[in-house]
All heavy atoms as TSV, in Angstrom:
chain	resi	resn	atom	element	x	y	z
A	1	MET	N	N	77.613	114.266	70.193
A	1	MET	CA	C	77.163	114.142	71.566
A	1	MET	C	C	77.286	112.676	72.002
A	1	MET	O	O	76.916	111.769	71.264
A	1	MET	CB	C	75.717	114.615	71.663
A	1	MET	CG	C	75.130	114.475	73.026
A	1	MET	SD	S	73.603	115.407	73.123
A	1	MET	CE	C	73.426	115.453	74.852
A	2	PRO	N	N	77.805	112.417	73.200
A	2	PRO	CA	C	77.951	111.035	73.671
A	2	PRO	C	C	76.593	110.342	73.811
A	2	PRO	O	O	75.606	110.951	74.210
A	2	PRO	CB	C	78.605	111.188	75.037
A	2	PRO	CG	C	79.177	112.550	75.067
A	2	PRO	CD	C	78.353	113.379	74.138
A	3	ARG	N	N	76.592	109.061	73.463
A	3	ARG	CA	C	75.383	108.256	73.605
A	3	ARG	C	C	75.694	107.024	74.445
A	3	ARG	O	O	76.827	106.555	74.479
A	3	ARG	CB	C	74.885	107.783	72.239
A	3	ARG	CG	C	74.473	108.899	71.325
A	3	ARG	CD	C	73.961	108.389	70.010
A	3	ARG	NE	N	74.507	107.086	69.676
A	3	ARG	CZ	C	74.216	106.427	68.584
A	3	ARG	NH1	N	73.412	106.938	67.701
A	3	ARG	NH2	N	74.744	105.249	68.341
A	4	LEU	N	N	74.688	106.512	75.098
A	4	LEU	CA	C	74.853	105.283	75.862
A	4	LEU	C	C	74.998	104.103	74.911
A	4	LEU	O	O	74.390	104.080	73.837
A	4	LEU	CB	C	73.632	105.036	76.759
A	4	LEU	CG	C	73.427	105.975	77.932
A	4	LEU	CD1	C	72.133	105.633	78.656
A	4	LEU	CD2	C	74.590	105.889	78.898
A	5	VAL	N	N	75.783	103.113	75.311
A	5	VAL	CA	C	75.857	101.886	74.534
A	5	VAL	C	C	74.522	101.165	74.649
A	5	VAL	O	O	73.766	101.365	75.603
A	5	VAL	CB	C	77.015	100.980	75.018
A	5	VAL	CG1	C	78.351	101.619	74.730
A	5	VAL	CG2	C	76.880	100.652	76.478
A	6	THR	N	N	74.238	100.323	73.687
A	6	THR	CA	C	72.930	99.670	73.674
A	6	THR	C	C	72.736	98.724	74.857
A	6	THR	O	O	71.615	98.514	75.296
A	6	THR	CB	C	72.713	98.887	72.368
A	6	THR	OG1	O	73.767	97.943	72.217
A	6	THR	CG2	C	72.676	99.833	71.180
A	7	ASN	N	N	73.806	98.163	75.375
A	7	ASN	CA	C	73.710	97.232	76.508
A	7	ASN	C	C	74.190	97.872	77.807
A	7	ASN	O	O	74.855	97.250	78.618
A	7	ASN	CB	C	74.494	95.956	76.213
A	7	ASN	CG	C	75.969	96.226	76.006
A	7	ASN	OD1	O	76.375	97.342	75.719
A	7	ASN	ND2	N	76.779	95.201	76.147
A	8	TRP	N	N	73.814	99.109	78.036
A	8	TRP	CA	C	74.326	99.858	79.185
A	8	TRP	C	C	73.970	99.208	80.515
A	8	TRP	O	O	74.739	99.278	81.461
A	8	TRP	CB	C	73.865	101.306	79.142
A	8	TRP	CG	C	72.387	101.519	79.255
A	8	TRP	CD1	C	71.491	101.562	78.230
A	8	TRP	CD2	C	71.638	101.712	80.455
A	8	TRP	NE1	N	70.228	101.767	78.710
A	8	TRP	CE2	C	70.283	101.861	80.091
A	8	TRP	CE3	C	71.968	101.772	81.798
A	8	TRP	CZ2	C	69.276	102.059	81.015
A	8	TRP	CZ3	C	70.952	101.976	82.720
A	8	TRP	CH2	C	69.633	102.116	82.330
A	9	ARG	N	N	72.818	98.547	80.598
A	9	ARG	CA	C	72.448	97.878	81.853
A	9	ARG	C	C	73.420	96.743	82.172
A	9	ARG	O	O	73.853	96.577	83.307
A	9	ARG	CB	C	71.024	97.361	81.771
A	9	ARG	CG	C	69.986	98.453	81.855
A	9	ARG	CD	C	68.573	97.871	81.878
A	9	ARG	NE	N	67.581	98.913	81.973
A	9	ARG	CZ	C	66.885	99.374	80.957
A	9	ARG	NH1	N	67.063	98.881	79.745
A	9	ARG	NH2	N	65.997	100.333	81.140
A	10	ALA	N	N	73.778	95.966	81.167
A	10	ALA	CA	C	74.739	94.877	81.364
A	10	ALA	C	C	76.117	95.433	81.711
A	10	ALA	O	O	76.819	94.879	82.548
A	10	ALA	CB	C	74.811	94.005	80.110
A	11	VAL	N	N	76.494	96.532	81.074
A	11	VAL	CA	C	77.793	97.148	81.365
A	11	VAL	C	C	77.842	97.594	82.822
A	11	VAL	O	O	78.820	97.334	83.529
A	11	VAL	CB	C	78.069	98.324	80.408
A	11	VAL	CG1	C	79.291	99.102	80.852
A	11	VAL	CG2	C	78.239	97.818	78.987
A	12	LEU	N	N	76.793	98.266	83.293
A	12	LEU	CA	C	76.774	98.709	84.688
A	12	LEU	C	C	76.809	97.528	85.654
A	12	LEU	O	O	77.407	97.617	86.723
A	12	LEU	CB	C	75.532	99.552	84.967
A	12	LEU	CG	C	75.575	100.983	84.475
A	12	LEU	CD1	C	74.254	101.675	84.770
A	12	LEU	CD2	C	76.717	101.750	85.103
A	13	ARG	N	N	76.192	96.440	85.280
A	13	ARG	CA	C	76.093	95.300	86.197
A	13	ARG	C	C	77.326	94.397	86.174
A	13	ARG	O	O	77.725	93.868	87.209
A	13	ARG	CB	C	74.858	94.489	85.846
A	13	ARG	CG	C	74.589	93.389	86.819
A	13	ARG	CD	C	73.237	92.776	86.610
A	13	ARG	NE	N	73.036	91.732	87.610
A	13	ARG	CZ	C	72.054	90.900	87.598
A	13	ARG	NH1	N	71.152	90.969	86.654
A	13	ARG	NH2	N	71.945	89.976	88.515
A	14	TYR	N	N	77.940	94.205	85.003
A	14	TYR	CA	C	78.978	93.184	84.877
A	14	TYR	C	C	80.375	93.691	84.527
A	14	TYR	O	O	81.339	92.949	84.675
A	14	TYR	CB	C	78.573	92.156	83.820
A	14	TYR	CG	C	77.293	91.438	84.149
A	14	TYR	CD1	C	76.148	91.648	83.405
A	14	TYR	CD2	C	77.234	90.554	85.223
A	14	TYR	CE1	C	74.967	90.992	83.703
A	14	TYR	CE2	C	76.058	89.903	85.530
A	14	TYR	CZ	C	74.933	90.114	84.771
A	14	TYR	OH	O	73.766	89.465	85.074
A	15	ALA	N	N	80.522	94.901	84.047
A	15	ALA	CA	C	81.833	95.363	83.574
A	15	ALA	C	C	82.795	95.562	84.744
A	15	ALA	O	O	82.473	96.222	85.737
A	15	ALA	CB	C	81.690	96.652	82.782
A	16	TRP	N	N	83.992	95.022	84.613
A	16	TRP	CA	C	85.002	95.168	85.657
A	16	TRP	C	C	85.471	96.608	85.785
A	16	TRP	O	O	85.879	97.045	86.856
A	16	TRP	CB	C	86.181	94.236	85.383
A	16	TRP	CG	C	85.854	92.854	85.833
A	16	TRP	CD1	C	85.471	91.801	85.049
A	16	TRP	CD2	C	85.819	92.381	87.174
A	16	TRP	NE1	N	85.207	90.707	85.833
A	16	TRP	CE2	C	85.427	91.033	87.145
A	16	TRP	CE3	C	86.093	92.962	88.405
A	16	TRP	CZ2	C	85.299	90.268	88.290
A	16	TRP	CZ3	C	85.973	92.189	89.553
A	16	TRP	CH2	C	85.579	90.860	89.481
A	17	THR	N	N	85.423	97.377	84.714
A	17	THR	CA	C	85.820	98.778	84.812
A	17	THR	C	C	84.898	99.525	85.766
A	17	THR	O	O	85.360	100.337	86.572
A	17	THR	CB	C	85.781	99.458	83.430
A	17	THR	OG1	O	84.527	99.194	82.802
A	17	THR	CG2	C	86.896	98.966	82.545
A	18	VAL	N	N	83.617	99.242	85.675
A	18	VAL	CA	C	82.654	99.892	86.572
A	18	VAL	C	C	82.892	99.428	88.006
A	18	VAL	O	O	82.890	100.228	88.946
A	18	VAL	CB	C	81.206	99.593	86.125
A	18	VAL	CG1	C	80.202	100.123	87.124
A	18	VAL	CG2	C	80.949	100.171	84.745
A	19	ARG	N	N	83.109	98.139	88.186
A	19	ARG	CA	C	83.333	97.601	89.535
A	19	ARG	C	C	84.570	98.208	90.190
A	19	ARG	O	O	84.545	98.587	91.364
A	19	ARG	CB	C	83.473	96.076	89.474
A	19	ARG	CG	C	82.198	95.379	89.093
A	19	ARG	CD	C	82.425	93.909	88.932
A	19	ARG	NE	N	81.196	93.239	88.514
A	19	ARG	CZ	C	81.103	91.948	88.325
A	19	ARG	NH1	N	82.151	91.173	88.504
A	19	ARG	NH2	N	79.964	91.418	87.948
A	20	LEU	N	N	85.662	98.298	89.443
A	20	LEU	CA	C	86.896	98.849	90.016
A	20	LEU	C	C	86.774	100.343	90.289
A	20	LEU	O	O	87.276	100.837	91.301
A	20	LEU	CB	C	88.076	98.570	89.088
A	20	LEU	CG	C	88.511	97.105	89.006
A	20	LEU	CD1	C	89.624	96.945	87.986
A	20	LEU	CD2	C	88.942	96.580	90.356
A	21	ALA	N	N	86.105	101.063	89.401
A	21	ALA	CA	C	85.913	102.497	89.625
A	21	ALA	C	C	85.040	102.731	90.863
A	21	ALA	O	O	85.316	103.637	91.663
A	21	ALA	CB	C	85.284	103.146	88.399
A	22	LEU	N	N	83.992	101.919	91.032
A	22	LEU	CA	C	83.149	102.043	92.228
A	22	LEU	C	C	83.924	101.666	93.493
A	22	LEU	O	O	83.768	102.309	94.529
A	22	LEU	CB	C	81.900	101.167	92.091
A	22	LEU	CG	C	80.845	101.681	91.126
A	22	LEU	CD1	C	79.717	100.656	90.974
A	22	LEU	CD2	C	80.291	103.006	91.578
A	23	LEU	N	N	84.765	100.641	93.412
A	23	LEU	CA	C	85.581	100.262	94.559
A	23	LEU	C	C	86.515	101.398	94.960
A	23	LEU	O	O	86.645	101.716	96.147
A	23	LEU	CB	C	86.393	99.003	94.247
A	23	LEU	CG	C	87.343	98.520	95.334
A	23	LEU	CD1	C	86.585	98.161	96.613
A	23	LEU	CD2	C	88.152	97.339	94.836
A	24	ALA	N	N	87.135	102.036	93.986
A	24	ALA	CA	C	88.014	103.170	94.283
A	24	ALA	C	C	87.236	104.303	94.938
A	24	ALA	O	O	87.699	104.910	95.906
A	24	ALA	CB	C	88.695	103.658	93.002
A	25	ALA	N	N	86.048	104.589	94.427
A	25	ALA	CA	C	85.229	105.657	95.002
A	25	ALA	C	C	84.802	105.327	96.430
A	25	ALA	O	O	84.835	106.191	97.315
A	25	ALA	CB	C	84.002	105.898	94.127
A	26	ILE	N	N	84.425	104.083	96.666
A	26	ILE	CA	C	84.009	103.667	98.018
A	26	ILE	C	C	85.181	103.751	98.991
A	26	ILE	O	O	85.042	104.250	100.109
A	26	ILE	CB	C	83.405	102.255	97.987
A	26	ILE	CG1	C	82.042	102.289	97.279
A	26	ILE	CG2	C	83.270	101.676	99.381
A	26	ILE	CD1	C	81.489	100.922	96.943
A	27	LEU	N	N	86.350	103.269	98.573
A	27	LEU	CA	C	87.528	103.324	99.449
A	27	LEU	C	C	87.936	104.763	99.745
A	27	LEU	O	O	88.278	105.096	100.885
A	27	LEU	CB	C	88.686	102.561	98.824
A	27	LEU	CG	C	88.528	101.046	98.784
A	27	LEU	CD1	C	89.684	100.415	98.023
A	27	LEU	CD2	C	88.414	100.468	100.175
A	28	ASN	N	N	87.892	105.617	98.747
A	28	ASN	CA	C	88.228	107.030	98.974
A	28	ASN	C	C	87.218	107.687	99.902
A	28	ASN	O	O	87.590	108.453	100.789
A	28	ASN	CB	C	88.303	107.788	97.653
A	28	ASN	CG	C	89.581	107.517	96.911
A	28	ASN	OD1	O	90.619	107.320	97.514
A	28	ASN	ND2	N	89.505	107.493	95.602
A	29	GLY	N	N	85.945	107.403	99.687
A	29	GLY	CA	C	84.913	107.955	100.558
A	29	GLY	C	C	85.053	107.474	101.984
A	29	GLY	O	O	84.895	108.253	102.935
A	30	ALA	N	N	85.362	106.196	102.156
A	30	ALA	CA	C	85.555	105.648	103.502
A	30	ALA	C	C	86.760	106.290	104.177
A	30	ALA	O	O	86.716	106.622	105.369
A	30	ALA	CB	C	85.723	104.133	103.435
A	31	ALA	N	N	87.847	106.469	103.435
A	31	ALA	CA	C	89.048	107.087	104.011
A	31	ALA	C	C	88.779	108.519	104.451
A	31	ALA	O	O	89.192	108.934	105.547
A	31	ALA	CB	C	90.190	107.044	103.002
A	32	VAL	N	N	88.074	109.261	103.631
A	32	VAL	CA	C	87.752	110.648	103.985
A	32	VAL	C	C	86.827	110.686	105.196
A	32	VAL	O	O	87.024	111.477	106.124
A	32	VAL	CB	C	87.128	111.387	102.780
A	32	VAL	CG1	C	86.539	112.720	103.195
A	32	VAL	CG2	C	88.158	111.569	101.686
A	33	THR	N	N	85.811	109.821	105.208
A	33	THR	CA	C	84.867	109.782	106.327
A	33	THR	C	C	85.566	109.435	107.634
A	33	THR	O	O	85.352	110.094	108.659
A	33	THR	CB	C	83.746	108.773	106.047
A	33	THR	OG1	O	83.101	109.135	104.821
A	33	THR	CG2	C	82.731	108.736	107.171
A	34	VAL	N	N	86.403	108.406	107.616
A	34	VAL	CA	C	87.130	108.009	108.823
A	34	VAL	C	C	88.061	109.127	109.270
A	34	VAL	O	O	88.173	109.421	110.461
A	34	VAL	CB	C	87.911	106.694	108.591
A	34	VAL	CG1	C	88.888	106.416	109.709
A	34	VAL	CG2	C	86.941	105.537	108.420
A	35	SER	N	N	88.712	109.767	108.316
A	35	SER	CA	C	89.620	110.858	108.644
A	35	SER	C	C	88.883	112.027	109.296
A	35	SER	O	O	89.383	112.630	110.248
A	35	SER	CB	C	90.335	111.326	107.379
A	35	SER	OG	O	91.155	112.422	107.647
A	36	ILE	N	N	87.707	112.336	108.787
A	36	ILE	CA	C	86.919	113.438	109.357
A	36	ILE	C	C	86.436	113.094	110.760
A	36	ILE	O	O	86.514	113.911	111.678
A	36	ILE	CB	C	85.736	113.784	108.435
A	36	ILE	CG1	C	86.254	114.442	107.158
A	36	ILE	CG2	C	84.725	114.682	109.138
A	36	ILE	CD1	C	85.189	114.618	106.087
A	37	ILE	N	N	85.958	111.869	110.944
A	37	ILE	CA	C	85.388	111.477	112.235
A	37	ILE	C	C	86.458	111.308	113.309
A	37	ILE	O	O	86.314	111.795	114.425
A	37	ILE	CB	C	84.568	110.174	112.086
A	37	ILE	CG1	C	83.310	110.453	111.249
A	37	ILE	CG2	C	84.174	109.612	113.444
A	37	ILE	CD1	C	82.542	109.211	110.875
A	38	THR	N	N	87.544	110.636	112.973
A	38	THR	CA	C	88.561	110.318	113.981
A	38	THR	C	C	89.732	111.292	113.995
A	38	THR	O	O	90.481	111.326	114.955
A	38	THR	CB	C	89.126	108.906	113.755
A	38	THR	OG1	O	89.823	108.869	112.510
A	38	THR	CG2	C	88.029	107.865	113.784
A	39	GLY	N	N	89.917	112.026	112.930
A	39	GLY	CA	C	91.044	112.943	112.856
A	39	GLY	C	C	92.306	112.307	112.322
A	39	GLY	O	O	93.323	112.970	112.167
A	40	SER	N	N	92.263	111.003	112.043
A	40	SER	CA	C	93.419	110.330	111.459
A	40	SER	C	C	92.949	109.142	110.635
A	40	SER	O	O	91.825	108.669	110.789
A	40	SER	CB	C	94.390	109.860	112.540
A	40	SER	OG	O	93.769	108.865	113.330
A	41	LEU	N	N	93.819	108.662	109.772
A	41	LEU	CA	C	93.487	107.511	108.940
A	41	LEU	C	C	93.870	106.223	109.654
A	41	LEU	O	O	94.860	106.187	110.393
A	41	LEU	CB	C	94.216	107.601	107.603
A	41	LEU	CG	C	93.766	108.721	106.672
A	41	LEU	CD1	C	94.698	108.814	105.470
A	41	LEU	CD2	C	92.343	108.481	106.216
A	42	PRO	N	N	93.131	105.115	109.423
A	42	PRO	CA	C	93.473	103.851	110.069
A	42	PRO	C	C	94.728	103.193	109.491
A	42	PRO	O	O	95.304	102.310	110.112
A	42	PRO	CB	C	92.244	102.977	109.822
A	42	PRO	CG	C	91.584	103.561	108.631
A	42	PRO	CD	C	91.905	105.030	108.655
A	43	VAL	N	N	95.139	103.608	108.299
A	43	VAL	CA	C	96.360	103.097	107.675
A	43	VAL	C	C	97.191	104.285	107.213
A	43	VAL	O	O	96.697	105.403	107.105
A	43	VAL	CB	C	96.056	102.170	106.469
A	43	VAL	CG1	C	95.320	100.926	106.911
A	43	VAL	CG2	C	95.277	102.890	105.403
A	44	ALA	N	N	98.447	104.012	106.915
A	44	ALA	CA	C	99.336	105.070	106.442
A	44	ALA	C	C	98.845	105.609	105.101
A	44	ALA	O	O	98.385	104.840	104.249
A	44	ALA	CB	C	100.750	104.533	106.295
A	45	PRO	N	N	98.904	106.918	104.889
A	45	PRO	CA	C	98.456	107.498	103.613
A	45	PRO	C	C	99.161	106.901	102.394
A	45	PRO	O	O	98.598	106.836	101.318
A	45	PRO	CB	C	98.792	108.984	103.760
A	45	PRO	CG	C	98.822	109.229	105.226
A	45	PRO	CD	C	99.306	107.945	105.840
A	46	MET	N	N	100.399	106.426	102.591
A	46	MET	CA	C	101.128	105.804	101.496
A	46	MET	C	C	100.383	104.587	100.961
A	46	MET	O	O	100.321	104.357	99.760
A	46	MET	CB	C	102.526	105.397	101.961
A	46	MET	CG	C	103.335	104.694	100.902
A	46	MET	SD	S	104.884	104.028	101.524
A	46	MET	CE	C	104.316	102.669	102.500
A	47	TRP	N	N	99.784	103.804	101.848
A	47	TRP	CA	C	99.060	102.604	101.424
A	47	TRP	C	C	97.785	102.965	100.676
A	47	TRP	O	O	97.414	102.302	99.705
A	47	TRP	CB	C	98.746	101.700	102.604
A	47	TRP	CG	C	99.983	101.078	103.165
A	47	TRP	CD1	C	100.571	101.344	104.362
A	47	TRP	CD2	C	100.820	100.116	102.516
A	47	TRP	NE1	N	101.713	100.605	104.500
A	47	TRP	CE2	C	101.887	99.834	103.384
A	47	TRP	CE3	C	100.771	99.466	101.287
A	47	TRP	CZ2	C	102.887	98.931	103.064
A	47	TRP	CZ3	C	101.768	98.564	100.967
A	47	TRP	CH2	C	102.817	98.302	101.852
A	48	LEU	N	N	97.097	104.006	101.093
A	48	LEU	CA	C	95.909	104.451	100.367
A	48	LEU	C	C	96.295	104.965	98.982
A	48	LEU	O	O	95.608	104.689	98.002
A	48	LEU	CB	C	95.181	105.537	101.149
A	48	LEU	CG	C	94.464	105.080	102.415
A	48	LEU	CD1	C	93.903	106.272	103.154
A	48	LEU	CD2	C	93.373	104.090	102.083
A	49	ALA	N	N	97.381	105.695	98.906
A	49	ALA	CA	C	97.844	106.201	97.616
A	49	ALA	C	C	98.249	105.038	96.705
A	49	ALA	O	O	97.944	105.046	95.507
A	49	ALA	CB	C	99.016	107.158	97.815
A	50	ALA	N	N	98.918	104.041	97.262
A	50	ALA	CA	C	99.320	102.875	96.472
A	50	ALA	C	C	98.104	102.113	95.963
A	50	ALA	O	O	98.048	101.711	94.791
A	50	ALA	CB	C	100.210	101.956	97.306
A	51	LEU	N	N	97.109	101.921	96.806
A	51	LEU	CA	C	95.890	101.224	96.393
A	51	LEU	C	C	95.151	102.005	95.312
A	51	LEU	O	O	94.680	101.434	94.330
A	51	LEU	CB	C	94.977	100.991	97.594
A	51	LEU	CG	C	93.675	100.249	97.318
A	51	LEU	CD1	C	93.941	98.869	96.733
A	51	LEU	CD2	C	92.870	100.125	98.598
A	52	ASN	N	N	95.077	103.321	95.471
A	52	ASN	CA	C	94.450	104.147	94.440
A	52	ASN	C	C	95.210	104.059	93.118
A	52	ASN	O	O	94.606	104.029	92.051
A	52	ASN	CB	C	94.363	105.601	94.894
A	52	ASN	CG	C	93.157	105.858	95.746
A	52	ASN	OD1	O	92.091	105.334	95.494
A	52	ASN	ND2	N	93.322	106.679	96.762
A	53	GLY	N	N	96.514	104.022	93.204
A	53	GLY	CA	C	97.324	103.883	91.990
A	53	GLY	C	C	97.086	102.563	91.292
A	53	GLY	O	O	96.956	102.507	90.068
A	54	VAL	N	N	97.015	101.482	92.066
A	54	VAL	CA	C	96.755	100.156	91.491
A	54	VAL	C	C	95.383	100.132	90.817
A	54	VAL	O	O	95.228	99.628	89.696
A	54	VAL	CB	C	96.862	99.064	92.576
A	54	VAL	CG1	C	96.313	97.739	92.084
A	54	VAL	CG2	C	98.304	98.910	93.020
A	55	LEU	N	N	94.376	100.668	91.487
A	55	LEU	CA	C	93.040	100.694	90.904
A	55	LEU	C	C	92.986	101.580	89.659
A	55	LEU	O	O	92.326	101.238	88.674
A	55	LEU	CB	C	92.011	101.162	91.935
A	55	LEU	CG	C	91.720	100.173	93.059
A	55	LEU	CD1	C	90.834	100.819	94.115
A	55	LEU	CD2	C	91.076	98.912	92.523
A	56	ALA	N	N	93.698	102.700	89.686
A	56	ALA	CA	C	93.717	103.595	88.525
A	56	ALA	C	C	94.361	102.922	87.312
A	56	ALA	O	O	93.934	103.134	86.175
A	56	ALA	CB	C	94.449	104.884	88.863
A	57	VAL	N	N	95.368	102.104	87.546
A	57	VAL	CA	C	96.009	101.374	86.448
A	57	VAL	C	C	95.140	100.201	86.009
A	57	VAL	O	O	95.061	99.881	84.821
A	57	VAL	CB	C	97.417	100.891	86.881
A	57	VAL	CG1	C	97.996	99.919	85.889
A	57	VAL	CG2	C	98.342	102.083	87.062
A	58	ALA	N	N	94.459	99.566	86.940
A	58	ALA	CA	C	93.659	98.385	86.624
A	58	ALA	C	C	92.436	98.701	85.764
A	58	ALA	O	O	92.037	97.882	84.936
A	58	ALA	CB	C	93.214	97.693	87.909
A	59	VAL	N	N	91.840	99.868	85.935
A	59	VAL	CA	C	90.610	100.195	85.191
A	59	VAL	C	C	90.829	100.141	83.678
A	59	VAL	O	O	90.094	99.447	82.981
A	59	VAL	CB	C	90.023	101.550	85.650
A	59	VAL	CG1	C	88.937	102.024	84.703
A	59	VAL	CG2	C	89.469	101.429	87.059
A	60	PRO	N	N	91.810	100.841	83.113
A	60	PRO	CA	C	91.972	100.725	81.653
A	60	PRO	C	C	92.469	99.347	81.215
A	60	PRO	O	O	92.166	98.915	80.103
A	60	PRO	CB	C	92.986	101.814	81.306
A	60	PRO	CG	C	93.625	102.198	82.575
A	60	PRO	CD	C	92.692	101.846	83.678
A	61	VAL	N	N	93.200	98.649	82.071
A	61	VAL	CA	C	93.670	97.309	81.715
A	61	VAL	C	C	92.490	96.361	81.559
A	61	VAL	O	O	92.386	95.636	80.567
A	61	VAL	CB	C	94.674	96.768	82.754
A	61	VAL	CG1	C	94.967	95.296	82.524
A	61	VAL	CG2	C	95.964	97.580	82.714
A	62	VAL	N	N	91.575	96.362	82.521
A	62	VAL	CA	C	90.429	95.452	82.408
A	62	VAL	C	C	89.459	95.909	81.325
A	62	VAL	O	O	88.648	95.123	80.855
A	62	VAL	CB	C	89.687	95.264	83.752
A	62	VAL	CG1	C	90.598	94.639	84.779
A	62	VAL	CG2	C	89.080	96.542	84.260
A	63	ARG	N	N	89.542	97.162	80.921
A	63	ARG	CA	C	88.667	97.644	79.846
A	63	ARG	C	C	88.960	96.941	78.533
A	63	ARG	O	O	88.069	96.718	77.721
A	63	ARG	CB	C	88.830	99.157	79.683
A	63	ARG	CG	C	87.964	99.765	78.618
A	63	ARG	CD	C	86.497	99.620	79.001
A	63	ARG	NE	N	85.628	100.075	77.952
A	63	ARG	CZ	C	84.895	99.281	77.191
A	63	ARG	NH1	N	84.953	97.986	77.333
A	63	ARG	NH2	N	84.108	99.773	76.271
A	64	ILE	N	N	90.212	96.572	78.287
A	64	ILE	CA	C	90.562	95.941	77.010
A	64	ILE	C	C	90.475	94.420	77.060
A	64	ILE	O	O	90.635	93.765	76.045
A	64	ILE	CB	C	91.966	96.383	76.541
A	64	ILE	CG1	C	93.029	95.971	77.538
A	64	ILE	CG2	C	91.984	97.873	76.264
A	64	ILE	CD1	C	94.449	96.217	77.064
A	65	ILE	N	N	90.204	93.849	78.227
A	65	ILE	CA	C	90.045	92.400	78.351
A	65	ILE	C	C	88.639	92.024	77.894
A	65	ILE	O	O	87.660	92.684	78.240
A	65	ILE	CB	C	90.289	91.949	79.800
A	65	ILE	CG1	C	91.744	92.197	80.180
A	65	ILE	CG2	C	89.931	90.486	79.995
A	65	ILE	CD1	C	92.052	91.934	81.631
A	66	ASP	N	N	88.541	90.941	77.132
A	66	ASP	CA	C	87.241	90.469	76.663
A	66	ASP	C	C	86.389	90.037	77.845
A	66	ASP	O	O	86.809	89.233	78.666
A	66	ASP	CB	C	87.414	89.295	75.705
A	66	ASP	CG	C	86.089	88.769	75.203
A	66	ASP	OD1	O	85.154	89.582	75.028
A	66	ASP	OD2	O	85.980	87.550	74.995
A	67	GLN	N	N	85.208	90.597	77.926
A	67	GLN	CA	C	84.255	90.230	78.969
A	67	GLN	C	C	83.061	89.608	78.257
A	67	GLN	O	O	82.134	90.298	77.839
A	67	GLN	CB	C	83.870	91.458	79.793
A	67	GLN	CG	C	85.064	92.038	80.514
A	67	GLN	CD	C	84.729	93.272	81.305
A	67	GLN	OE1	O	83.665	93.380	81.897
A	67	GLN	NE2	N	85.643	94.217	81.318
A	68	SER	N	N	83.095	88.298	78.115
A	68	SER	CA	C	82.112	87.601	77.290
A	68	SER	C	C	80.689	87.730	77.819
A	68	SER	O	O	79.737	87.500	77.087
A	68	SER	CB	C	82.495	86.134	77.155
A	68	SER	OG	O	82.598	85.538	78.426
A	69	ASN	N	N	80.523	88.098	79.082
A	69	ASN	CA	C	79.173	88.285	79.618
A	69	ASN	C	C	78.588	89.638	79.233
A	69	ASN	O	O	77.475	89.959	79.615
A	69	ASN	CB	C	79.161	88.114	81.141
A	69	ASN	CG	C	80.098	89.060	81.842
A	69	ASN	OD1	O	80.968	89.662	81.241
A	69	ASN	ND2	N	79.921	89.195	83.137
A	70	LEU	N	N	79.314	90.428	78.447
A	70	LEU	CA	C	78.830	91.747	78.013
A	70	LEU	C	C	78.687	91.779	76.495
A	70	LEU	O	O	79.383	92.499	75.810
A	70	LEU	CB	C	79.806	92.849	78.437
A	70	LEU	CG	C	79.894	93.123	79.917
A	70	LEU	CD1	C	80.971	94.150	80.193
A	70	LEU	CD2	C	78.567	93.599	80.457
A	71	LYS	N	N	77.781	91.008	75.974
A	71	LYS	CA	C	77.553	91.002	74.530
A	71	LYS	C	C	76.659	92.168	74.146
A	71	LYS	O	O	75.761	92.547	74.881
A	71	LYS	CB	C	76.909	89.685	74.096
A	71	LYS	CG	C	77.798	88.481	74.336
A	71	LYS	CD	C	79.078	88.589	73.556
A	71	LYS	CE	C	79.934	87.371	73.812
A	71	LYS	NZ	N	81.290	87.516	73.391
A	72	ASP	N	N	76.919	92.722	72.989
A	72	ASP	CA	C	76.097	93.805	72.459
A	72	ASP	C	C	74.724	93.260	72.091
A	72	ASP	O	O	74.606	92.200	71.501
A	72	ASP	CB	C	76.769	94.420	71.253
A	72	ASP	CG	C	76.118	95.703	70.805
A	72	ASP	OD1	O	75.254	96.214	71.545
A	72	ASP	OD2	O	76.473	96.194	69.721
A	73	ASP	N	N	73.680	93.982	72.441
A	73	ASP	CA	C	72.311	93.533	72.146
A	73	ASP	C	C	72.097	93.287	70.657
A	73	ASP	O	O	71.330	92.415	70.275
A	73	ASP	CB	C	71.289	94.579	72.644
A	73	ASP	CG	C	71.258	94.670	74.150
A	73	ASP	OD1	O	71.683	93.710	74.811
A	73	ASP	OD2	O	70.803	95.704	74.659
A	74	ASP	N	N	72.759	94.054	69.808
A	74	ASP	CA	C	72.567	93.909	68.364
A	74	ASP	C	C	73.217	92.655	67.809
A	74	ASP	O	O	72.841	92.185	66.759
A	74	ASP	CB	C	73.133	95.141	67.641
A	74	ASP	CG	C	72.408	96.420	68.027
A	74	ASP	OD1	O	71.233	96.330	68.434
A	74	ASP	OD2	O	73.031	97.494	67.954
A	75	ASN	N	N	74.214	92.113	68.517
A	75	ASN	CA	C	74.954	90.961	68.018
A	75	ASN	C	C	74.518	89.649	68.620
A	75	ASN	O	O	75.131	88.629	68.372
A	75	ASN	CB	C	76.466	91.157	68.259
A	75	ASN	CG	C	76.998	92.343	67.484
A	75	ASN	OD1	O	76.486	92.679	66.433
A	75	ASN	ND2	N	78.012	92.976	68.022
A	76	GLU	N	N	73.517	89.641	69.442
A	76	GLU	CA	C	73.093	88.393	70.076
A	76	GLU	C	C	72.091	87.668	69.220
A	76	GLU	O	O	71.331	88.171	68.490
A	76	GLU	CB	C	72.496	88.646	71.443
A	76	GLU	CG	C	73.533	89.067	72.432
A	76	GLU	CD	C	72.972	89.238	73.822
A	76	GLU	OE1	O	71.798	89.561	73.983
A	76	GLU	OE2	O	73.755	89.034	74.761
């Protein structure tokens, strides 16, 4: 069964993977909301798809980068 990491609060606050995933969710939510309200998107759908693609690629890339502000509680 999956368990939380010991420093989950620091991960939620400082991890770039969390930040990029939240940014993607916010941008997608904003695009859907604007589309529903106005009936059209403020930018071409191609640009939204490209931005989503960049964010989707960036999340695993930043996951493997050392984030020194996220030390494990057991190793401090």
